[in-house]
N, CA, C and O atoms as a GROMACS GRO file, in nm:
protein
  572
    1MET      N    1   8.358  -1.802   4.680
    1MET     CA    2   8.272  -1.698   4.716
    1MET      C    3   8.300  -1.584   4.624
    1MET      O    4   8.418  -1.556   4.600
    2SER      N    5   8.213  -1.521   4.575
    2SER     CA    6   8.237  -1.429   4.460
    2SER      C    7   8.173  -1.282   4.519
    2SER      O    8   8.073  -1.274   4.591
    3PHE      N    9   8.247  -1.182   4.477
    3PHE     CA   10   8.206  -1.068   4.530
    3PHE      C   11   8.144  -0.976   4.422
    3PHE      O   12   8.116  -0.862   4.457
    4GLY      N   13   8.122  -1.010   4.307
    4GLY     CA   14   8.058  -0.946   4.203
    4GLY      C   15   7.928  -0.981   4.168
    4GLY      O   16   7.889  -1.091   4.209
    5ARG      N   17   7.846  -0.908   4.097
    5ARG     CA   18   7.717  -0.960   4.052
    5ARG      C   19   7.728  -1.029   3.920
    5ARG      O   20   7.807  -1.004   3.830
    6LEU      N   21   7.633  -1.123   3.925
    6LEU     CA   22   7.647  -1.213   3.791
    6LEU      C   23   7.574  -1.148   3.683
    6LEU      O   24   7.605  -1.165   3.566
    7GLU      N   25   7.479  -1.074   3.720
    7GLU     CA   26   7.395  -1.014   3.613
    7GLU      C   27   7.438  -0.854   3.604
    7GLU      O   28   7.430  -0.774   3.697
    8ARG      N   29   7.482  -0.828   3.475
    8ARG     CA   30   7.522  -0.690   3.460
    8ARG      C   31   7.429  -0.647   3.354
    8ARG      O   32   7.395  -0.720   3.260
    9THR      N   33   7.389  -0.526   3.372
    9THR     CA   34   7.310  -0.460   3.257
    9THR      C   35   7.401  -0.386   3.174
    9THR      O   36   7.495  -0.325   3.225
   10PRO      N   37   7.381  -0.387   3.051
   10PRO     CA   38   7.476  -0.317   2.950
   10PRO      C   39   7.458  -0.166   2.969
   10PRO      O   40   7.352  -0.106   2.957
   11SER      N   41   7.585  -0.108   3.002
   11SER     CA   42   7.587   0.033   3.017
   11SER      C   43   7.595   0.110   2.892
   11SER      O   44   7.617   0.047   2.789
   12ALA      N   45   7.581   0.244   2.887
   12ALA     CA   46   7.600   0.320   2.774
   12ALA      C   47   7.731   0.315   2.703
   12ALA      O   48   7.832   0.330   2.771
   13GLN      N   49   7.743   0.296   2.570
   13GLN     CA   50   7.856   0.291   2.502
   13GLN      C   51   7.940   0.425   2.493
   13GLN      O   52   7.875   0.529   2.476
   14PRO      N   53   8.051   0.431   2.501
   14PRO     CA   54   8.122   0.554   2.492
   14PRO      C   55   8.092   0.626   2.339
   14PRO      O   56   8.069   0.557   2.240
   15MET      N   57   8.094   0.741   2.336
   15MET     CA   58   8.074   0.818   2.217
   15MET      C   59   8.205   0.817   2.134
   15MET      O   60   8.304   0.861   2.194
   16SER      N   61   8.221   0.779   2.021
   16SER     CA   62   8.336   0.766   1.935
   16SER      C   63   8.357   0.874   1.841
   16SER      O   64   8.457   0.873   1.770
   17GLU      N   65   8.265   0.976   1.834
   17GLU     CA   66   8.273   1.074   1.722
   17GLU      C   67   8.359   1.200   1.784
   17GLU      O   68   8.361   1.228   1.904
   18ILE      N   69   8.423   1.261   1.692
   18ILE     CA   70   8.490   1.384   1.741
   18ILE      C   71   8.401   1.500   1.756
   18ILE      O   72   8.316   1.521   1.669
   19ASN      N   73   8.413   1.583   1.865
   19ASN     CA   74   8.328   1.692   1.884
   19ASN      C   75   8.398   1.802   1.816
   19ASN      O   76   8.504   1.849   1.857
   20MET      N   77   8.324   1.849   1.693
   20MET     CA   78   8.379   1.943   1.601
   20MET      C   79   8.365   2.091   1.650
   20MET      O   80   8.437   2.179   1.602
   21THR      N   81   8.280   2.113   1.736
   21THR     CA   82   8.278   2.265   1.786
   21THR      C   83   8.403   2.322   1.835
   21THR      O   84   8.440   2.430   1.791
   22PRO      N   85   8.488   2.243   1.941
   22PRO     CA   86   8.606   2.301   1.989
   22PRO      C   87   8.709   2.310   1.875
   22PRO      O   88   8.792   2.401   1.871
   23LEU      N   89   8.703   2.214   1.784
   23LEU     CA   90   8.801   2.212   1.676
   23LEU      C   91   8.778   2.339   1.581
   23LEU      O   92   8.876   2.402   1.543
   24ILE      N   93   8.670   2.370   1.550
   24ILE     CA   94   8.629   2.481   1.464
   24ILE      C   95   8.664   2.615   1.543
   24ILE      O   96   8.717   2.710   1.484
   25ASP      N   97   8.631   2.619   1.679
   25ASP     CA   98   8.675   2.732   1.750
   25ASP      C   99   8.824   2.756   1.747
   25ASP      O  100   8.873   2.867   1.722
   26VAL      N  101   8.890   2.653   1.771
   26VAL     CA  102   9.047   2.680   1.754
   26VAL      C  103   9.095   2.718   1.629
   26VAL      O  104   9.188   2.798   1.623
   27MET      N  105   9.039   2.666   1.517
   27MET     CA  106   9.067   2.699   1.379
   27MET      C  107   9.038   2.852   1.360
   27MET      O  108   9.126   2.924   1.314
   28LEU      N  109   8.915   2.902   1.396
   28LEU     CA  110   8.880   3.028   1.374
   28LEU      C  111   8.965   3.120   1.439
   28LEU      O  112   8.995   3.228   1.387
   29VAL      N  113   9.012   3.079   1.567
   29VAL     CA  114   9.098   3.182   1.650
   29VAL      C  115   9.231   3.184   1.572
   29VAL      O  116   9.278   3.294   1.545
   30LEU      N  117   9.298   3.069   1.533
   30LEU     CA  118   9.418   3.078   1.453
   30LEU      C  119   9.403   3.156   1.331
   30LEU      O  120   9.497   3.228   1.299
   31LEU      N  121   9.299   3.152   1.260
   31LEU     CA  122   9.278   3.228   1.133
   31LEU      C  123   9.269   3.376   1.168
   31LEU      O  124   9.321   3.457   1.091
   32VAL      N  125   9.202   3.419   1.281
   32VAL     CA  126   9.214   3.560   1.308
   32VAL      C  127   9.357   3.599   1.348
   32VAL      O  128   9.404   3.704   1.304
   33ILE      N  129   9.423   3.526   1.424
   33ILE     CA  130   9.561   3.565   1.463
   33ILE      C  131   9.650   3.567   1.331
   33ILE      O  132   9.719   3.669   1.318
   34PHE      N  133   9.658   3.476   1.237
   34PHE     CA  134   9.721   3.508   1.122
   34PHE      C  135   9.683   3.611   1.033
   34PHE      O  136   9.770   3.670   0.970
   35ILE      N  137   9.534   3.646   1.018
   35ILE     CA  138   9.503   3.746   0.958
   35ILE      C  139   9.569   3.885   1.015
   35ILE      O  140   9.610   3.970   0.936
   36ILE      N  141   9.575   3.903   1.151
   36ILE     CA  142   9.625   4.013   1.224
   36ILE      C  143   9.770   4.027   1.204
   36ILE      O  144   9.819   4.136   1.174
   37THR      N  145   9.846   3.911   1.219
   37THR     CA  146   9.987   3.908   1.214
   37THR      C  147  10.056   3.905   1.070
   37THR      O  148  10.174   3.941   1.059
   38ALA      N  149   9.986   3.864   0.964
   38ALA     CA  150  10.041   3.866   0.832
   38ALA      C  151  10.087   3.991   0.781
   38ALA      O  152  10.196   3.990   0.723
   39PRO      N  153  10.023   4.099   0.791
   39PRO     CA  154  10.078   4.229   0.742
   39PRO      C  155  10.193   4.275   0.827
   39PRO      O  156  10.276   4.350   0.774
   40LEU      N  157  10.206   4.240   0.947
   40LEU     CA  158  10.328   4.281   1.031
   40LEU      C  159  10.436   4.213   0.988
   40LEU      O  160  10.542   4.276   0.994
   41MET      N  161  10.441   4.092   0.942
   41MET     CA  162  10.551   4.003   0.901
   41MET      C  163  10.611   4.062   0.764
   41MET      O  164  10.731   4.053   0.738
   42VAL      N  165  10.523   4.120   0.682
   42VAL     CA  166  10.570   4.150   0.550
   42VAL      C  167  10.659   4.280   0.563
   42VAL      O  168  10.760   4.301   0.495
   43SER      N  169  10.612   4.360   0.654
   43SER     CA  170  10.684   4.496   0.659
   43SER      C  171  10.788   4.500   0.771
   43SER      O  172  10.841   4.607   0.799
   44ALA      N  173  10.815   4.395   0.831
   44ALA     CA  174  10.896   4.385   0.962
   44ALA      C  175  11.046   4.405   0.928
   44ALA      O  176  11.122   4.458   1.010
   45VAL      N  177  11.089   4.360   0.804
   45VAL     CA  178  11.228   4.381   0.776
   45VAL      C  179  11.235   4.480   0.670
   45VAL      O  180  11.173   4.463   0.565
   46LYS      N  181  11.311   4.590   0.695
   46LYS     CA  182  11.335   4.678   0.572
   46LYS      C  183  11.477   4.650   0.528
   46LYS      O  184  11.571   4.651   0.607
   47VAL      N  185  11.489   4.627   0.406
   47VAL     CA  186  11.617   4.600   0.339
   47VAL      C  187  11.642   4.694   0.214
   47VAL      O  188  11.560   4.712   0.124
   48ASP      N  189  11.758   4.746   0.222
   48ASP     CA  190  11.797   4.834   0.106
   48ASP      C  191  11.880   4.746   0.016
   48ASP      O  192  11.996   4.715   0.043
   49LEU      N  193  11.813   4.704  -0.098
   49LEU     CA  194  11.890   4.604  -0.186
   49LEU      C  195  11.994   4.686  -0.266
   49LEU      O  196  11.973   4.804  -0.292
   50PRO      N  197  12.106   4.620  -0.305
   50PRO     CA  198  12.210   4.676  -0.378
   50PRO      C  199  12.164   4.670  -0.531
   50PRO      O  200  12.086   4.586  -0.576
   51GLN      N  201  12.226   4.778  -0.605
   51GLN     CA  202  12.191   4.790  -0.748
   51GLN      C  203  12.298   4.689  -0.833
   51GLN      O  204  12.417   4.683  -0.801
   52ALA      N  205  12.253   4.626  -0.923
   52ALA     CA  206  12.342   4.542  -1.009
   52ALA      C  207  12.294   4.562  -1.152
   52ALA      O  208  12.182   4.602  -1.183
   53GLU      N  209  12.399   4.528  -1.241
   53GLU     CA  210  12.377   4.521  -1.369
   53GLU      C  211  12.318   4.399  -1.415
   53GLU      O  212  12.375   4.293  -1.390
   54GLY      N  213  12.195   4.401  -1.490
   54GLY     CA  214  12.150   4.275  -1.518
   54GLY      C  215  12.064   4.294  -1.664
   54GLY      O  216  12.088   4.388  -1.740
   55ALA      N  217  11.971   4.203  -1.690
   55ALA     CA  218  11.896   4.200  -1.816
   55ALA      C  219  11.804   4.321  -1.801
   55ALA      O  220  11.745   4.342  -1.695
   56GLN      N  221  11.791   4.398  -1.905
   56GLN     CA  222  11.715   4.524  -1.912
   56GLN      C  223  11.580   4.488  -1.979
   56GLN      O  224  11.566   4.391  -2.054
   57ALA      N  225  11.490   4.570  -1.947
   57ALA     CA  226  11.364   4.549  -2.000
   57ALA      C  227  11.347   4.538  -2.161
   57ALA      O  228  11.252   4.480  -2.212
   58ALA      N  229  11.449   4.600  -2.234
   58ALA     CA  230  11.458   4.586  -2.375
   58ALA      C  231  11.483   4.457  -2.421
   58ALA      O  232  11.454   4.429  -2.538
   59ASP      N  233  11.540   4.363  -2.335
   59ASP     CA  234  11.574   4.228  -2.371
   59ASP      C  235  11.451   4.138  -2.374
   59ASP      O  236  11.462   4.016  -2.368
   60ALA      N  237  11.336   4.198  -2.383
   60ALA     CA  238  11.216   4.116  -2.394
   60ALA      C  239  11.206   4.035  -2.513
   60ALA      O  240  11.247   4.082  -2.619
   61PRO      N  241  11.154   3.915  -2.509
   61PRO     CA  242  11.152   3.837  -2.636
   61PRO      C  243  11.084   3.906  -2.756
   61PRO      O  244  10.981   3.971  -2.744
   62GLN      N  245  11.152   3.886  -2.875
   62GLN     CA  246  11.099   3.953  -2.984
   62GLN      C  247  11.004   3.860  -3.066
   62GLN      O  248  11.011   3.738  -3.056
   63PHE      N  249  10.915   3.923  -3.148
   63PHE     CA  250  10.833   3.843  -3.239
   63PHE      C  251  10.825   3.901  -3.374
   63PHE      O  252  10.850   4.018  -3.401
   64VAL      N  253  10.784   3.802  -3.461
   64VAL     CA  254  10.758   3.838  -3.602
   64VAL      C  255  10.606   3.816  -3.623
   64VAL      O  256  10.552   3.710  -3.590
   65SER      N  257  10.537   3.919  -3.680
   65SER     CA  258  10.392   3.902  -3.707
   65SER      C  259  10.392   3.852  -3.841
   65SER      O  260  10.453   3.913  -3.929
   66LEU      N  261  10.326   3.741  -3.864
   66LEU     CA  262  10.295   3.681  -3.998
   66LEU      C  263  10.143   3.653  -4.008
   66LEU      O  264  10.075   3.610  -3.915
   67ALA      N  265  10.100   3.680  -4.124
   67ALA     CA  266   9.954   3.657  -4.155
   67ALA      C  267   9.924   3.601  -4.288
   67ALA      O  268   9.989   3.639  -4.386
   68LEU      N  269   9.823   3.509  -4.300
   68LEU     CA  270   9.780   3.460  -4.419
   68LEU      C  271   9.646   3.509  -4.448
   68LEU      O  272   9.567   3.519  -4.354
   69ASP      N  273   9.608   3.544  -4.572
   69ASP     CA  274   9.471   3.594  -4.601
   69ASP      C  275   9.402   3.483  -4.670
   69ASP      O  276   9.457   3.374  -4.690
   70LYS      N  277   9.269   3.512  -4.710
   70LYS     CA  278   9.188   3.394  -4.760
   70LYS      C  279   9.256   3.347  -4.890
   70LYS      O  280   9.245   3.227  -4.916
   71ALA      N  281   9.324   3.425  -4.972
   71ALA     CA  282   9.385   3.371  -5.101
   71ALA      C  283   9.508   3.295  -5.073
   71ALA      O  284   9.558   3.227  -5.162
   72GLY      N  285   9.562   3.303  -4.946
   72GLY     CA  286   9.687   3.228  -4.922
   72GLY      C  287   9.818   3.321  -4.920
   72GLY      O  288   9.928   3.276  -4.889
   73GLN      N  289   9.799   3.442  -4.953
   73GLN     CA  290   9.902   3.538  -4.964
   73GLN      C  291   9.952   3.562  -4.821
   73GLN      O  292   9.870   3.577  -4.730
   74ALA      N  293  10.082   3.566  -4.798
   74ALA     CA  294  10.155   3.580  -4.683
   74ALA      C  295  10.182   3.736  -4.668
   74ALA      O  296  10.209   3.811  -4.762
   75TYR      N  297  10.172   3.771  -4.541
   75TYR     CA  298  10.200   3.911  -4.499
   75TYR      C  299  10.300   3.910  -4.392
   75TYR      O  300  10.275   3.846  -4.290
   76LEU      N  301  10.421   3.981  -4.405
   76LEU     CA  302  10.506   3.998  -4.284
   76LEU      C  303  10.490   4.140  -4.240
   76LEU      O  304  10.508   4.233  -4.318
   77ALA      N  305  10.458   4.156  -4.119
   77ALA     CA  306  10.448   4.289  -4.059
   77ALA      C  307  10.359   4.373  -4.148
   77ALA      O  308  10.392   4.487  -4.180
   78ASP      N  309  10.248   4.318  -4.188
   78ASP     CA  310  10.136   4.366  -4.276
   78ASP      C  311  10.187   4.409  -4.393
   78ASP      O  312  10.123   4.500  -4.447
   79GLN      N  313  10.294   4.366  -4.454
   79GLN     CA  314  10.337   4.388  -4.586
   79GLN      C  315  10.347   4.256  -4.668
   79GLN      O  316  10.410   4.160  -4.624
   80PRO      N  317  10.287   4.254  -4.784
   80PRO     CA  318  10.287   4.128  -4.870
   80PRO      C  319  10.424   4.080  -4.906
   80PRO      O  320  10.511   4.157  -4.949
   81ILE      N  321  10.441   3.956  -4.887
   81ILE     CA  322  10.566   3.900  -4.918
   81ILE      C  323  10.554   3.769  -4.981
   81ILE      O  324  10.458   3.698  -4.954
   82ALA      N  325  10.655   3.728  -5.074
   82ALA     CA  326  10.647   3.603  -5.141
   82ALA      C  327  10.699   3.504  -5.043
   82ALA      O  328  10.769   3.547  -4.951
   83LEU      N  329  10.669   3.357  -5.052
   83LEU     CA  330  10.713   3.273  -4.978
   83LEU      C  331  10.876   3.263  -4.971
   83LEU      O  332  10.932   3.248  -4.863
   84ALA      N  333  10.945   3.273  -5.091
   84ALA     CA  334  11.077   3.253  -5.097
   84ALA      C  335  11.147   3.383  -5.016
   84ALA      O  336  11.246   3.365  -4.945
   85ALA      N  337  11.093   3.502  -5.032
   85ALA     CA  338  11.136   3.614  -4.958
   85ALA      C  339  11.113   3.593  -4.808
   85ALA      O  340  11.195   3.631  -4.724
   86LEU      N  341  10.996   3.529  -4.775
   86LEU     CA  342  10.955   3.513  -4.628
   86LEU      C  343  11.064   3.413  -4.568
   86LEU      O  344  11.101   3.428  -4.451
   87ALA      N  345  11.114   3.314  -4.643
   87ALA     CA  346  11.188   3.217  -4.578
   87ALA      C  347  11.339   3.294  -4.545
   87ALA      O  348  11.406   3.265  -4.446
   88GLU      N  349  11.376   3.385  -4.633
   88GLU     CA  350  11.495   3.468  -4.612
   88GLU      C  351  11.469   3.561  -4.478
   88GLU      O  352  11.546   3.558  -4.382
   89GLU      N  353  11.363   3.637  -4.480
   89GLU     CA  354  11.344   3.727  -4.362
   89GLU      C  355  11.338   3.645  -4.226
   89GLU      O  356  11.383   3.694  -4.122
   90LEU      N  357  11.286   3.528  -4.230
   90LEU     CA  358  11.272   3.437  -4.113
   90LEU      C  359  11.416   3.393  -4.076
   90LEU      O  360  11.452   3.389  -3.958
   91LYS      N  361  11.496   3.360  -4.176
   91LYS     CA  362  11.637   3.326  -4.143
   91LYS      C  363  11.717   3.443  -4.082
   91LYS      O  364  11.801   3.424  -3.994
   92ARG      N  365  11.689   3.565  -4.134
   92ARG     CA  366  11.738   3.690  -4.074
   92ARG      C  367  11.700   3.710  -3.930
   92ARG      O  368  11.782   3.740  -3.844
   93ALA      N  369  11.566   3.690  -3.906
   93ALA     CA  370  11.518   3.701  -3.772
   93ALA      C  371  11.577   3.604  -3.666
   93ALA      O  372  11.591   3.632  -3.548
   94ALA      N  373  11.611   3.479  -3.728
   94ALA     CA  374  11.665   3.383  -3.635
   94ALA      C  375  11.799   3.388  -3.609
   94ALA      O  376  11.844   3.331  -3.510
   95THR      N  377  11.880   3.458  -3.697
   95THR     CA  378  12.020   3.487  -3.677
   95THR      C  379  12.031   3.605  -3.576
   95THR      O  380  12.124   3.608  -3.495
   96ARG      N  381  11.946   3.692  -3.580
   96ARG     CA  382  11.935   3.808  -3.481
   96ARG      C  383  11.922   3.755  -3.348
   96ARG      O  384  12.005   3.780  -3.261
   97ASN      N  385  11.803   3.673  -3.326
   97ASN     CA  386  11.763   3.621  -3.203
   97ASN      C  387  11.696   3.483  -3.228
   97ASN      O  388  11.584   3.480  -3.280
   98PRO      N  389  11.759   3.370  -3.194
   98PRO     CA  390  11.695   3.245  -3.199
   98PRO      C  391  11.563   3.214  -3.125
   98PRO      O  392  11.491   3.120  -3.156
   99LEU      N  393  11.537   3.299  -3.028
   99LEU     CA  394  11.419   3.279  -2.948
   99LEU      C  395  11.304   3.362  -3.004
   99LEU      O  396  11.195   3.367  -2.946
  100THR      N  397  11.330   3.427  -3.115
  100THR     CA  398  11.218   3.505  -3.177
  100THR      C  399  11.092   3.421  -3.190
  100THR      O  400  11.103   3.308  -3.237
  101GLU      N  401  10.970   3.469  -3.150
  101GLU     CA  402  10.853   3.407  -3.174
  101GLU      C  403  10.779   3.449  -3.292
  101GLU      O  404  10.766   3.567  -3.324
  102VAL      N  405  10.728   3.344  -3.361
  102VAL     CA  406  10.640   3.374  -3.487
  102VAL      C  407  10.498   3.376  -3.451
  102VAL      O  408  10.441   3.272  -3.418
  103GLN      N  409  10.441   3.487  -3.456
  103GLN     CA  410  10.284   3.499  -3.434
  103GLN      C  411  10.217   3.486  -3.560
  103GLN      O  412  10.220   3.580  -3.640
  104LEU      N  413  10.158   3.377  -3.585
  104LEU     CA  414  10.088   3.341  -3.702
  104LEU      C  415   9.940   3.369  -3.684
  104LEU      O  416   9.870   3.321  -3.595
  105ARG      N  417   9.900   3.454  -3.781
  105ARG     CA  418   9.733   3.475  -3.801
  105ARG      C  419   9.705   3.434  -3.941
  105ARG      O  420   9.757   3.479  -4.043
  106ALA      N  421   9.614   3.340  -3.930
  106ALA     CA  422   9.562   3.281  -4.056
  106ALA      C  423   9.412   3.289  -4.078
  106ALA      O  424   9.338   3.269  -3.982
  107ASP      N  425   9.362   3.317  -4.193
  107ASP     CA  426   9.209   3.327  -4.212
  107ASP      C  427   9.149   3.189  -4.193
  107ASP      O  428   9.215   3.089  -4.223
  108ALA      N  429   9.030   3.181  -4.145
  108ALA     CA  430   8.981   3.050  -4.125
  108ALA      C  431   8.960   2.956  -4.252
  108ALA      O  432   8.948   2.834  -4.241
  109THR      N  433   8.957   3.020  -4.366
  109THR     CA  434   8.943   2.953  -4.479
  109THR      C  435   9.066   2.912  -4.555
  109THR      O  436   9.056   2.849  -4.661
  110VAL      N  437   9.188   2.950  -4.498
  110VAL     CA  438   9.302   2.918  -4.559
  110VAL      C  439   9.324   2.769  -4.540
  110VAL      O  440   9.304   2.716  -4.431
  111PRO      N  441   9.363   2.706  -4.642
  111PRO     CA  442   9.384   2.543  -4.637
  111PRO      C  443   9.499   2.520  -4.539
  111PRO      O  444   9.595   2.596  -4.527
  112TYR      N  445   9.479   2.404  -4.469
  112TYR     CA  446   9.570   2.367  -4.360
  112TYR      C  447   9.710   2.336  -4.431
  112TYR      O  448   9.814   2.353  -4.368
  113GLY      N  449   9.711   2.296  -4.543
  113GLY     CA  450   9.856   2.272  -4.607
  113GLY      C  451   9.937   2.408  -4.619
  113GLY      O  452  10.059   2.412  -4.605
  114THR      N  453   9.873   2.501  -4.641
  114THR     CA  454   9.941   2.645  -4.650
  114THR      C  455   9.992   2.677  -4.516
  114THR      O  456  10.108   2.715  -4.498
  115VAL      N  457   9.916   2.664  -4.436
  115VAL     CA  458   9.961   2.697  -4.283
  115VAL      C  459  10.072   2.597  -4.245
  115VAL      O  460  10.162   2.640  -4.173
  116VAL      N  461  10.077   2.481  -4.281
  116VAL     CA  462  10.178   2.380  -4.251
  116VAL      C  463  10.302   2.429  -4.324
  116VAL      O  464  10.414   2.430  -4.272
  117GLU      N  465  10.278   2.470  -4.447
  117GLU     CA  466  10.409   2.508  -4.527
  117GLU      C  467  10.469   2.624  -4.459
  117GLU      O  468  10.590   2.623  -4.440
  118VAL      N  469  10.398   2.723  -4.421
  118VAL     CA  470  10.446   2.860  -4.352
  118VAL      C  471  10.512   2.812  -4.230
  118VAL      O  472  10.620   2.862  -4.199
  119MET      N  473  10.456   2.714  -4.152
  119MET     CA  474  10.529   2.662  -4.028
  119MET      C  475  10.643   2.600  -4.061
  119MET      O  476  10.742   2.622  -3.990
  120GLY      N  477  10.652   2.521  -4.162
  120GLY     CA  478  10.764   2.456  -4.200
  120GLY      C  479  10.893   2.555  -4.239
  120GLY      O  480  11.010   2.534  -4.206
  121LEU      N  481  10.847   2.662  -4.314
  121LEU     CA  482  10.949   2.762  -4.347
  121LEU      C  483  11.018   2.819  -4.219
  121LEU      O  484  11.139   2.842  -4.213
  122ALA      N  485  10.926   2.841  -4.114
  122ALA     CA  486  10.978   2.915  -3.996
  122ALA      C  487  11.060   2.800  -3.925
  122ALA      O  488  11.162   2.838  -3.866
  123HIS      N  489  11.035   2.678  -3.922
  123HIS     CA  490  11.109   2.594  -3.858
  123HIS      C  491  11.250   2.565  -3.917
  123HIS      O  492  11.350   2.546  -3.848
  124THR      N  493  11.245   2.563  -4.048
  124THR     CA  494  11.385   2.545  -4.132
  124THR      C  495  11.463   2.664  -4.118
  124THR      O  496  11.584   2.655  -4.143
  125ALA      N  497  11.410   2.782  -4.078
  125ALA     CA  498  11.478   2.901  -4.064
  125ALA      C  499  11.534   2.901  -3.937
  125ALA      O  500  11.619   2.988  -3.913
  126GLY      N  501  11.500   2.813  -3.841
  126GLY     CA  502  11.554   2.810  -3.702
  126GLY      C  503  11.466   2.864  -3.607
  126GLY      O  504  11.511   2.878  -3.494
  127LEU      N  505  11.342   2.899  -3.630
  127LEU     CA  506  11.241   2.952  -3.536
  127LEU      C  507  11.145   2.842  -3.497
  127LEU      O  508  11.059   2.796  -3.572
  128SER      N  509  11.166   2.803  -3.368
  128SER     CA  510  11.073   2.692  -3.325
  128SER      C  511  10.968   2.743  -3.237
  128SER      O  512  10.887   2.658  -3.200
  129ARG      N  513  10.950   2.866  -3.195
  129ARG     CA  514  10.852   2.924  -3.128
  129ARG      C  515  10.739   2.978  -3.209
  129ARG      O  516  10.758   3.086  -3.263
  130ILE      N  517  10.630   2.920  -3.225
  130ILE     CA  518  10.522   2.961  -3.308
  130ILE      C  519  10.398   2.989  -3.221
  130ILE      O  520  10.361   2.902  -3.143
  131GLY      N  521  10.337   3.098  -3.230
  131GLY     CA  522  10.202   3.134  -3.152
  131GLY      C  523  10.088   3.150  -3.260
  131GLY      O  524  10.107   3.221  -3.359
  132PHE      N  525   9.988   3.092  -3.242
  132PHE     CA  526   9.866   3.111  -3.312
  132PHE      C  527   9.774   3.213  -3.265
  132PHE      O  528   9.726   3.198  -3.153
  133VAL      N  529   9.743   3.320  -3.337
  133VAL     CA  530   9.660   3.433  -3.301
  133VAL      C  531   9.518   3.398  -3.333
  133VAL      O  532   9.484   3.357  -3.444
  134ALA      N  533   9.429   3.416  -3.225
  134ALA     CA  534   9.288   3.398  -3.276
  134ALA      C  535   9.196   3.496  -3.198
  134ALA      O  536   9.228   3.544  -3.089
  135ASN      N  537   9.076   3.524  -3.264
  135ASN     CA  538   8.985   3.606  -3.186
  135ASN      C  539   8.912   3.539  -3.091
  135ASN      O  540   8.871   3.429  -3.128
  136PRO      N  541   8.882   3.577  -2.969
  136PRO     CA  542   8.787   3.505  -2.870
  136PRO      C  543   8.651   3.513  -2.934
  136PRO      O  544   8.608   3.603  -3.005
  137GLU      N  545   8.589   3.398  -2.895
  137GLU     CA  546   8.443   3.394  -2.930
  137GLU      C  547   8.357   3.491  -2.848
  137GLU      O  548   8.389   3.507  -2.730
  138PRO      N  549   8.256   3.555  -2.895
  138PRO     CA  550   8.183   3.641  -2.815
  138PRO      C  551   8.100   3.560  -2.734
  138PRO      O  552   8.069   3.446  -2.768
  139PRO      N  553   8.057   3.622  -2.613
  139PRO     CA  554   7.975   3.545  -2.522
  139PRO      C  555   7.847   3.519  -2.594
  139PRO      O  556   7.806   3.592  -2.685
  140ALA      N  557   7.781   3.405  -2.548
  140ALA     CA  558   7.658   3.368  -2.603
  140ALA      C  559   7.550   3.455  -2.538
  140ALA      O  560   7.547   3.474  -2.417
  141ALA      N  561   7.458   3.510  -2.628
  141ALA     CA  562   7.352   3.601  -2.589
  141ALA      C  563   7.255   3.523  -2.492
  141ALA      O  564   7.218   3.409  -2.521
  142ALA      N  565   7.221   3.578  -2.392
  142ALA     CA  566   7.135   3.526  -2.282
  142ALA      C  567   6.987   3.532  -2.332
  142ALA      O  568   6.949   3.640  -2.377
  143PRO      N  569   6.898   3.426  -2.328
  143PRO     CA  570   6.772   3.435  -2.384
  143PRO      C  571   6.681   3.510  -2.302
  143PRO      O  572   6.564   3.527  -2.339
   0.00000   0.00000   0.00000
């Protein structure tokens, strides 16, 4: 003797998707709470920091300005200089501060070999930080 029905009609399947509305509501409430409390947390603790002897602003990294014109003539600090004298000046700069940066400006028509030669002089002098200075391209004109 059976107490159940033999024929069952299929019932509605349970919904398996997340209801996003309450999740978004909770996130927006949390966002508002954080927006309100964030400025309070920054200024909550006032600390009087001690003074200490340390690196001064004058200890900023030094640089040497080096330029090559169309003819391949080298200029150190906007003064013309021969390559032999340039090597000596770069060695002096390296002995003063080995972290001195060489800022190299070269004309677009200077042969690549000349630029590499100057880079080699800087490297053999002990200066390994070389920055290339270029002009930014002007923005394209809108039609």
